[in-house]
N, C-alpha and C positions, 0 to 999 in steps of 0.2 A: 504493500500501500503505501501510498505519496503521503506526503507531508500534510494535503489539506483532509484526504480520509482518515488517518489519524487523528485530527485536531477535531473533524466531525463526530469522531466515536467518541475523545473527550467531552465532548460537548455533551452529547447523549448520556454520557456518564453522571457529567455536573448536573445536569437539567432535575436529573431525580432528587436534588438534595438541598436545592434552593425555591425559593417562589418563581413563580414567571417575571412578576415587576425585577426582583434582583436580576435573573438571568437575562433579560431584556436590555436591564441599565449596565452591568460590568460585562457580560460576553458577547452581547450581539456585535459591539466594535471592536472586539478584538480578530485579528485577522493572521492567519498562519503563514507563516514567510519560509520556511525550510526545516529540513530535518537531516542532519549529518552526525554519524557518530553517536546513532543515541539520543542527540541534544535538539530538540525540538524550539525552533526558535517562532516568539508568536511576537505580533508589532500592537502595539497600545499608544492610544492615541495622545496621553501626558505625562509627567512626569508624576500628577496626583493619582492617577490610574493605577500607575503603577504599584505606589506607595498602599493604595487601598486593597488593589488584589494580596499584596505580600501579608499585609495584615491581618486580611478578613477570609481569605480563600484560598491560603497558601496550602493548608494540608488537604482540602478537598481537589487542587490541581496536583499536587504530588501522588495522590490514588489513582487517578485517573491517567496522569502519565504513567505512572508503575504498571499499571494495566493494561495498557495497551501499547507501549512500548517493551515496558519489560522493567528488573529491579533496578538497572543502569539507567533506566531514562532518566531525563535532565531536563528542566527548563532552562529556559533563554531568553530575556524581554530584547523588544527592540523596540524603541520609545521615540516616537516622535516629538520632536524640540522646534520647530521652525516651518507650518504649514503654508507660510510665506518666502518661503524660499525664493530668488530670483527666477532658475529654473524652473519653477511651479512644482519639483519634487521634494518632499519630505525629507529633511535631514532625521538619520535616527541614531540612537545610542545605544549600543549594545551594555545589557543590564542581567546577569543571572541573577538566579535568586540567591536570599543572601544564607550565607554559610552557616547563621545559627541555627537554621532549621534543615537545610538539606543535604549538607555536608560540601556543597560547592563553594571555591573559594571565591572572595571577594575582589571586583573589579576596582583595583586602587585609583582609575581616572576617575570612575562614577560611583563610588562606594553607596550602598543603599541607605536610603533613609529608614531611621527607625521609627516604627509601629505608634509611638508615644506624642510624636510630632502631629499626630495626626488630630487627638484631642487635646489642645492646650486646654489651661484652666484660664477662665472661668466660664464654664456652661455654655459657650456654644459650639456644634460641631461642624467645623469646617465641610462645606459640599453637601449638606443636608438643609434642606430649607424649612424655612418655617418651625422649627423644634430647638426649644433648648432643654437641657437636662439638670434636675438636680438630685444629689445624693440622696436627699430627705432622710438624713442619718442624723438622730438625737444621739449627742454623744454621753448624755445620763447611761444609757444600755451599752456596757461590757461584758466582758466575760467576768472582770473582778467583781461585779455586783450581781453574778449570775450562780446562787448557790448552787453548789452540785449535791444530788442525793439518789438516792436508788430511782427515784421520778424522770432523771432527766439525763442519767449516767453518759447513756448512750449519744444520746443528740448531743448533750455540751461538746462530749469528747471531738464526736464525727466534727460538729462546727468548728471546735478551735481546729481542728488538723484543716481543713480546708480552708480556713483562711491564713491560715500559715505558709499554704501550697495550695493557693486558690487554681483548680482546672488540674491540678497536678495527682490526685488521690483517686481514689475508686469510688468515691462518693460524690459522683457528677451524674445524673441532680443528686443533692440529699435533700430527702424530702420528708420534713416532720411535721406529726398531727398529733393534736390532740384537744379537749375540750376549750371551750373560751375561758381566759384569765389563767391560763397553767404557763404562757410563758414563751408563746408564738412567737410572736412579735420581738421580745426581747431579745430572743436568741438571734432572731434572722438581722436584726440593728449592732448585735453585739459581733456577729461574724462579718457587716461590713465595715462595722469600726476598729475591728482587729486588722482586715485588710488594708485598710488604708493607714494603720500605724506599720506593717511591714512593710507593704507595699504603697508608698505614698503615688507612685507613678500609676497606679493601676485607676480604672476609672469604674464606678460602682454605684448600682443604683437600688432604691427600698422601693418597693411601690405595693399597694393596694391593688388588688384585681376588680376592685369598685373605679379607680383613677385610669386604669389600664385601659377599662372597657370607654373611661369618658372619652380617654385620649383615642381610642379608634375610633369612636363616632364621631369625634370631630373632624379627626384625619379624612373620614371617609365623606364626611360635609363639604372640605377644602379640598377634595383631590389630592392628598397627600398619603396615602398609605404607604406608598413605597419610602417615603422619605422618614416617617415613624418607623418601620422597619430597621431601616440603613441607621436608624439615631441607636435604638437598641440593640445593632448589631456590632455597634462600635464598642460596647461596654465589657469590662473582664469579667464583672462579677453582676451575674441579675440575681435580685432576692425579690420574691413577689408571695403577697401574703393573702390568702385565704381563698384560693384558687379554685375553691367550691362554687362560687358565685358567677365561674365562666359557665355554669351549668345552661345547654340550649342556646348558650350566644356562639352558634357556628361561625359567623366568620369572624371575630375574634378570636375562637379558639386557632382559630385556622392561620391566622396572623402570627399569634403566639407559637405553634408548632414550627414555623418556619424558622424564627426566632432562636427557639430552641435548638433546632435542628444545626442551625448556622454557628450559635455560638458554642456548641458541647464538639461539634467538627474542628472549631476552631483552640479548642483546650481551653475554652474559658469554663469561669466556675456559674454553675445555677442551682440557687436552694430554692425550696418551694414551700410552703406552710397550708396545711388545710385541717378542718374540724375532723378527718377521719381518714381512717387508709385510701388509698389509689382506689382499690378495687369496689372499695364500696361510694366512690363518686357517680351520681346519677348524672345523665344529660352531658356528660363529656365524652367526645370521642373515643374509642378504643385505640387507633393510633398514639393519641397523647397518652391514654392512661399506662400503655406499654411503654410510652419514653418515659414518664414518671417511676418507673420501677425499674428503671436500667443501672441506678446506683445505689445508693442503700435508702433506705425508709426507719425512720426511728419515731418513737412514740412518745409521748411527754402525759407523764401521770401526775395527777394530786398529792404533792410531799406529804412524807407521814409526819409523824409529831414531833421527831427529833430535828426533820430538817424544817418544819414551819418556823422552830425555836429559833434555829438558826438565820432563817430569812428575816424575822424580826428585828433577832440582833445587828445584823449587820443594818437595817433600814434605822435601827437608833442610832450605832456609829456614825451614819452617813450625816445624818441628821443631829450630832452632837449632842443627843438626848440620856436619860438614863429613868431606866421605870423599876420599879420593884418584882422580882422575881414572880411573885404570885400573881401578878397584872401578865406578865408577857406566857405562861404557862396558861393562862386565863383565857387570853386572845387564840393561842396555837391550838388548846383543846374545843373551843365551837365554833372556828371560823374555817371549816373543812372544804366548802365548795372549790374555792379557786385562790390563787396567791393575788389576784387582783383583789377579793375583797378582802383578803388578810392585811393588807395594806391601806385598803382603806377603812377599816376598823382602826386601826391604830391612827393613821389622820385624824380621823374621826373624835378620836378620842384624846390628842393632844389640842383638836382643835376648841372642843367644849371645856377641857380643862385651861384653855388659854384666857377662852370668853367668861367662865365663874371664878376666874382668879383663885383657883383651888389647886393645890399639890395632890398628882395622882395615885390614891391609895386603892385599895382591894375594894372598899364599899364605894368609891366613886366611880371605879373600872365595873363593878359591878351593875348597878344602876346604868350607868349609862350605856353600855356594850347590850345591856341585855336588848335594847330599844333594836339595837343597830343588830342584833342577832338574829330577834325576831324578824324585824324589815327584809334580812338577807332569807330568810328560811321562805318569806314568803313573794318572794320573786320569781315571777312567770317568765318561763320562755318560748319562744315561739316553738319552738320543738317541742316541747313537753302538752302545748297545746295540739300540733300536731298528732302527738301520738294516742292522747286523750278522745279527739274526733275519728282517726280512723278506727279505733276499736269501739266505739261507740256505734258508726254505721258500716265495720267490717270491709273495710278498704287495706290497702298495704301504704305507707308512708311513702313509699316509692312510686307509687301513682300520682302521690300529687305535685310531682317535680316533673313529673312527665306530659307528654303532650296528649294523653289520650281524651279524647271528649266524650267517651262513655255516660252517661247522664249522671249515676250515680258517686262517679267519681268526680264529675265537674261540681256537682252539690256539696261534695264534700270539701273541697278543695275553696268552695267560695263561704263555706263554713268556716275551716279552719282560718282563714283569710279574715272573717269577721270577727272572729274570737279572739285573734292576734292582736287584730287593733282593739279592742275593747279591753283586753285584758294585760295587756305588755305595752310600755313606752315605746315603741319601737316606729320608727315612720314607716311612710308608705312604702317607700323605695326600698327600705330594709327589708318589710316583710313578703315586698314581691321576690326579693333577690332570694331567700329561704324557701320559695316555692318554683325552682328552677328557672331563676335568672327572669322572670316577668317584670313589667316596669309598673308604676305606680297605677298608672293611668287602669290595667286589669284589675289590679286589687279595690279601684274605687267602683269599679263595675261590680264586682264582688257584693260589696256592701249594699250598692244600690239594690245587687237584685236581691237578698237577704232581706233586706226593709221591705220589701214590693211585696213579696211572699209572704212575710209574717203579717202584713196588712189583710191579704186576700184569701188565703189558703189558713186554714182554723188547725190542719193535721201538720201541717208544717211549723206553723207557730206553736202547737204543744212539743215538734220535735227540736226545737230549740230551747224552749223551755228544760225539758228533760235533760239536753246537753249540756246548758248552762247550770243545771244541777250537779251533775255527773263532774265538770270541770270544778267547780267550787268544793267539792267533797275531796277532788285527786289531785289537786295543787293547793291548796290552803291548808 
């Protein structure tokens, strides 16, 4: 085969691993020039183009070259540096792939440009239109104040390992899961802060799935989806929280899928957090779930009593306060739902003590915290509402987040949304996200439907009354 055929076969292999937009942008303009001694020369239109390929597609290019030329195959660039040459013929500069990746010696006349020059601080990515990024890292979340226990030892240890060698461990992606308030966000933020501490030159971004969804929707509206993908593909570490809210967002999932593939193939680190194991995610494409399982999955559990004591004492030390041992033990014994509630109880106690100008003793702590403990116990979650409604009607929770239009499932979904709004403090948008990523207008429609049926259908009204009693008995 000649060099054109070889390059076309390479392009076919590459096309399977990048999005259509990325392929058109970064591989469409490339022209094969020659093939000699297992070295394929390709012509690229600019120095920046060469730098971007080296930074983001090098491993993919190497893999394609070795597949279609052989293990000794090499790649050389011919860079157009002057499209306005007097004779109308572009001048080219040969530049081999950088030795740090491929083993090919650098050209001393035209040394490769290091990829970090592509992403200078602050915040604006050259060549990526209309998008800016911020790391979104909170310096308060570190490994130093993430107390280790049996509840989080695996996840914490793996997070520490990837933060010191991002993309260079078997934990890629690192998938962390656990219920609300158990430290997923703290761990992701600690990983990001540690990467910046150990590798200041690396670009890191922490983002919630909700914000990613909003960015994608904005990019669709402004016709900049390709720019959004390219911006994320410049990251050295992507930390994404609450990925379960991608449920049924097919186009968002597709964009994230291509970002995921690109980052992992480029040796960049991916850390994902969710409220459940990957195999229990509903409304998420199987191809994405399979990739989330590629690395390490680590769960976060509620810390045991001794770990809760350590968390409280660490928090006290950080804030320069002292509490009687009996008070610390009382908090650790009674607040068992989440770390967030444990820390919240401590803050509440300190605030009440300051407002009442009283020293904290056991009696004050018991009086004040009894109210807090009772309040925490009575807090109702959307998940708990869904469970009771499904048990009452006889459908599965998975059906609520799916796209089924069966009458009994639609009605169960509407009732669950209705009581989620009535019994929790969550917004319409948050409620919708818990029902397979539906938007707030769907929730509003469900509330209106339930109210209308209650006014016009006596049997339905009776059913709602019985369900409300069941919810009251089981959740209070």
